[in-house]
VOGU-3710 file (C-alpha; in Angstrom, 3 decimals, decimal comma):
1> msstartlal> -13,710/-18,215/-3,833  -14,252/-16,609/-7,216  -12,840/-18,177/-10,345  -10,475/-15,198/-10,740  -9,102/-15,710/-7,226  -8,828/-19,472/-7,753  -6,975/-18,930/-11,031  -4,578/-16,464/-9,425  -3,939/-18,844/-6,510  -3,251/-21,768/-8,846
11> nwiaantlgw> -1,021/-19,607/-11,058  0,858/-18,376/-7,963  1,421/-21,935/-6,725  2,439/-23,148/-10,194  4,794/-20,187/-10,691  6,510/-20,847/-7,368  6,712/-24,595/-8,042  8,228/-24,194/-11,507  10,368/-21,187/-10,607  11,930/-22,824/-7,565
21> aiaiaipttp> 12,444/-26,145/-9,401  14,442/-24,410/-12,124  16,164/-22,015/-9,733  17,396/-24,732/-7,374  18,585/-26,990/-10,205  20,585/-24,255/-11,979  23,259/-23,761/-9,294  24,126/-27,454/-9,586  25,385/-26,963/-13,154  29,100/-26,061/-13,366
31> pfqniwgwia> 28,930/-22,491/-14,705  26,474/-21,469/-11,948  28,110/-22,965/-8,854  28,993/-19,563/-7,416  27,485/-16,103/-6,931  26,185/-16,191/-10,514  24,092/-19,234/-9,682  22,627/-17,403/-6,703  21,823/-14,394/-8,880  20,223/-16,667/-11,496
41> cgaivgtaqw> 18,227/-18,377/-8,727  16,893/-15,067/-7,375  16,106/-13,721/-10,839  14,253/-16,886/-11,859  12,160/-16,943/-8,676  11,455/-13,196/-8,923  10,389/-13,507/-12,552  8,239/-16,574/-11,876  6,423/-14,765/-9,051  6,152/-11,512/-10,983
51> lplhgrlhfs> 4,377/-13,093/-13,967  1,053/-14,011/-12,285  1,013/-10,757/-10,290  1,939/-8,377/-13,086  -1,307/-8,812/-14,977  -3,331/-8,069/-11,856  -1,195/-5,415/-10,143  0,862/-3,989/-13,029  4,160/-4,273/-11,191  7,369/-2,912/-12,597
61> ptwiagtcla> 10,306/-5,302/-12,755  11,316/-3,960/-9,321  9,721/-7,131/-7,895  12,227/-9,217/-9,844  15,256/-7,146/-8,793  14,229/-7,000/-5,132  13,456/-10,711/-4,982  16,759/-11,477/-6,680  18,755/-9,455/-4,153  16,844/-10,953/-1,210
71> wvlglwagva> 17,485/-14,518/-2,327  21,150/-13,897/-3,131  21,564/-12,801/0,492  19,402/-15,704/1,676  21,494/-18,241/-0,218  24,662/-16,626/1,130  23,286/-17,008/4,674  22,444/-20,638/3,968  25,935/-21,352/2,644  27,521/-19,491/5,563
81> hgflapdpyw> 25,676/-21,799/7,985  25,831/-24,978/5,902  28,815/-27,151/5,117  28,396/-28,834/1,730  25,008/-27,392/0,774  23,044/-24,348/1,927  21,418/-24,904/5,294  17,700/-24,897/4,389  16,565/-23,276/7,612  18,896/-20,285/7,313
91> agavggslag> 18,456/-19,882/3,553  14,673/-20,041/3,879  14,419/-17,823/6,947  16,841/-15,116/5,774  15,770/-15,173/2,120  12,099/-15,254/3,096  12,531/-12,388/5,563  14,329/-10,180/3,081  12,015/-11,094/0,205  9,019/-10,403/2,445
101> vvqswilwrr> 10,291/-6,933/3,349  11,162/-5,998/-0,232  7,970/-7,434/-1,693  5,741/-5,846/0,963  7,316/-2,505/0,102  6,312/-3,095/-3,531  2,831/-4,274/-2,486  2,425/-1,209/-0,226  1,089/0,964/-3,050  -1,322/-1,644/-4,346
111> vsrpalwvpa> -2,915/-3,443/-1,386  -4,086/-2,770/2,128  -2,190/-4,511/4,936  1,006/-5,211/2,974  2,828/-5,896/6,253  1,042/-9,278/6,326  3,330/-10,322/3,499  6,450/-10,286/5,690  5,400/-13,057/8,117  3,739/-14,973/5,275
121> sivsstfgwv> 6,986/-14,894/3,325  9,096/-15,889/6,337  6,851/-18,831/7,251  6,283/-20,047/3,689  9,962/-19,778/2,739  11,220/-21,486/5,877  8,766/-24,366/5,575  9,344/-24,502/1,801  13,109/-24,783/2,140  12,864/-27,412/4,868
131> agawvgfsvy> 10,306/-29,425/2,833  12,423/-29,088/-0,289  15,537/-30,280/1,544  13,628/-33,248/2,958  12,362/-34,255/-0,513  15,777/-33,701/-2,080  17,569/-35,795/0,532  14,886/-38,492/0,281  15,325/-39,011/-3,460  18,999/-38,075/-3,843
141> hsltettayl> 20,333/-41,648/-3,934  17,643/-42,990/-6,255  17,736/-40,192/-8,875  20,389/-38,182/-10,653  21,699/-35,164/-8,761  19,964/-32,673/-11,056  16,654/-34,549/-10,833  16,895/-34,598/-7,035  17,464/-30,829/-7,048  14,516/-30,349/-9,423
151> aagaaggavi> 12,296/-32,403/-7,107  13,523/-30,486/-4,061  12,924/-27,123/-5,728  9,472/-28,123/-6,949  8,438/-29,416/-3,518  9,775/-26,339/-1,766  8,186/-23,991/-4,303  4,838/-25,756/-3,981  4,930/-25,353/-0,196  5,926/-21,687/-0,534
161> gmisapvlls> 3,087/-21,086/-2,994  0,457/-22,976/-0,988  1,277/-21,278/2,309  1,545/-17,755/0,880  -1,408/-17,900/-1,558  -4,171/-17,374/1,048  -2,406/-14,290/2,432  -1,867/-12,944/-1,069  -5,542/-13,438/-1,929  -6,595/-11,799/1,324
171> mlrhpkqrqe> -4,484/-8,733/0,586  -5,781/-8,538/-2,981  -9,395/-8,597/-1,769  -8,692/-5,226/-0,195  -6,875/-3,138/-2,806  -5,840/0,373/-1,941  -7,972/3,055/-3,478  -6,048/5,045/-6,034  -5,625/8,653/-5,127  -6,897/10,785/-7,990
181> pa> -5,237/14,183/-8,457  -7,490/17,062/-7,454
//
């Protein structure tokens, strides 16, 4: 693995870890315990993911908007199936599916095989949300509520980043050739 690829992979994992830690902790604060918290969550995750990719792929902020919308719907699905907190399986599976579709559409112009991103996003998000919930529940009684949410978000984001990074690097090894006007 080249140093550029290694740097991108580490930046991707770090961005997901930090982004999800902040995003999951924000809805626990009183002004964000509603749809606005979900929007903030999606925007934070979208921005965190966009930052390491923008320098390499020159994305527009469409990545942020699409990711935000996908995760708002994912969080809604998690709340619809959960009782007191979003069900991690449904939030991860629905949010990951929608984010994968939207993000692969954005990747479509830049990489070959962008459809690989959909299953990578579904798997990484589902496992990330389940891992994050497990960590959060494990430390909830020994830490403050916000710290438990930060730990859960960081663990989930790290899993999301680690599972999706190899697929991302594989797609970036095969960029689409730009079509030059005749």
